[in-house]
C-alpha positions in Angstrom: 0.4 0.0 0.3 1.5 3.8 -1.1 2.1 5.8 1.8 1.6 9.8 1.5 5.3 11.0 2.5 3.0 14.2 3.8 1.3 12.5 6.2 3.7 10.0 7.7 5.8 13.2 8.1 3.1 14.7 9.9 2.5 12.2 12.1 6.4 11.8 13.5 5.9 15.0 14.1 2.9 14.9 15.9 4.1 12.1 18.2 7.7 13.5 18.7 5.3 16.7 20.3 2.9 14.8 21.9 6.2 12.4 23.8 7.0 15.6 25.1 4.4 15.8 27.3 4.1 11.8 28.3 0.6 12.2 25.8 -1.2 14.3 28.3 -3.6 16.5 26.1 -3.6 19.0 29.1 0.2 19.2 29.3 0.2 19.6 25.4 -3.1 22.5 25.5 -1.0 24.2 28.1 1.9 24.6 25.6 -0.3 25.6 22.9 -1.6 28.5 25.2 1.7 29.4 26.3 2.9 29.6 22.9 0.1 31.8 22.0 1.1 34.6 24.1 4.9 34.7 23.2 6.3 38.0 22.1 6.1 38.1 18.3 3.3 36.6 17.3 0.9 38.5 15.1 -2.8 37.3 15.8 -5.4 38.3 13.1 -9.0 38.8 13.6 -11.8 39.3 11.1 -14.4 41.6 10.8 -17.5 39.3 11.9 -19.3 38.4 8.5 -23.0 39.6 7.9 -25.5 36.6 7.6 -27.1 35.9 3.8 -31.1 35.7 4.5 -32.1 32.8 2.3 -35.6 32.3 1.5 -37.1 29.1 3.4 -38.1 27.7 -0.2 -34.4 28.1 -1.6 -32.9 26.2 1.7 -32.0 22.4 0.8 -34.5 19.8 1.7 -37.7 22.3 1.9 -40.7 22.0 0.4 -42.2 25.6 -0.8 -45.7 23.9 0.0 -45.1 22.5 3.5 -47.1 23.7 6.1 -45.2 25.7 8.6 
């Protein structure tokens, strides 16, 4: 079976990272939080998108003649 080298590399890196914290999800999460607040990291924030109103008859799976 063919193996994707990118997937293989990604899984190896994930295993190395997790093993630094004894595979503890809490420790990994704390490390992620610590990295986010490090200086020099630029966080990007986008303006909220305006909702698009779609008529009920145009929604997938709806029937225009169905009672409400």
